[in-house]
C-alpha positions, 0 to 999 in steps of 0.5 A, spaced: 182 572 740 176 570 745 173 563 743 166 564 740 160 563 744 153 561 742 150 568 743 155 570 738 153 565 733 146 567 733 147 574 732 151 573 725 158 571 724 163 577 723 168 573 719 171 574 712 166 576 707 167 578 700 165 584 697 157 583 695 154 589 691 149 593 695 143 592 690 137 594 695 136 601 697 132 603 703 124 603 701 126 597 697 120 591 697 122 584 699 118 578 699 118 574 705 121 567 704 118 564 711 112 562 714 110 568 719 104 570 715 108 576 712 108 577 705 111 583 702 117 587 706 119 594 705 126 596 708 126 601 713 133 602 715 140 598 714 143 596 720 151 597 721 151 601 714 157 606 714 155 610 708 157 617 705 153 624 705 146 624 701 147 617 699 142 612 700 143 606 705 143 600 701 143 592 703 146 586 700 145 578 701 147 576 708 145 583 711 141 585 717 136 590 716 130 593 719 123 592 715 116 594 716 111 589 713 107 592 708 102 586 706 100 580 710 097 578 717 093 584 720 097 583 727 104 583 723 102 589 718 105 596 720 110 593 725 117 594 725 122 587 725 129 585 724 130 581 717 136 578 714 136 578 706 137 571 703 136 573 695 137 579 691 136 579 683 142 583 682 148 578 680 153 577 686 160 575 684 163 569 688 171 569 689 171 563 683 168 568 678 161 565 678 156 570 678 149 568 681 142 571 680 136 570 683 129 571 681 127 575 686 129 579 692 127 576 699 128 576 706 126 572 713 124 575 719 129 575 725 128 576 732 133 581 736 137 576 739 138 573 732 133 567 732 128 566 726 121 567 727 118 562 722 120 555 722 120 554 714 124 558 709 121 557 702 126 557 696 133 557 695 138 561 700 144 564 698 151 561 701 153 568 703 147 569 707 147 561 710 155 562 712 154 568 716 147 566 719 147 559 722 140 559 724 138 560 717 143 555 714 139 550 719 132 551 716 134 552 709 132 547 704 136 549 698 143 553 699 145 556 692 
C-alpha cells in the first residue's frame, strides 16, 4: 500500500470506522459549530452514501455532507457548502460498549479540499469525527 500524503489526510482518513447509526437524514437541520457566520445548516446530500431504493440517505458523526445555509450571514445564505458532522443527538456506541449522546446535531463548514472554513469550533467534538478529520481535531477545544 502506498504511503499517505498530506493531500489524503486533508480529505479525511478512510481507515477502520466502527458502525455508527446514521441518525441525520437529508433535510435535517444542524447547528453550525464554527465561526464562519452561518447559524443553521440543512443537509442537502450525503456524499459517499450507498443506500437502498426509496430509502432516505442519512449521515452520522464524521460523515461529509453537502449543506445549505438556512440562517446566518447574508452572503452565506442560500449557498451550497461541504460540511462534516461533529455531533449527533442519537446515541453512538463505542467499541468499549459506552454510549455517548450530545445535546444537539452540529457540523462545521469545510472547503472542497478538506480545509475548515472557520478558525474556531464551538462545543465538544465526537472522537469519531476528530479521528477521521485531522484538521477538525487540531481546532477542537474539547474531544469527547
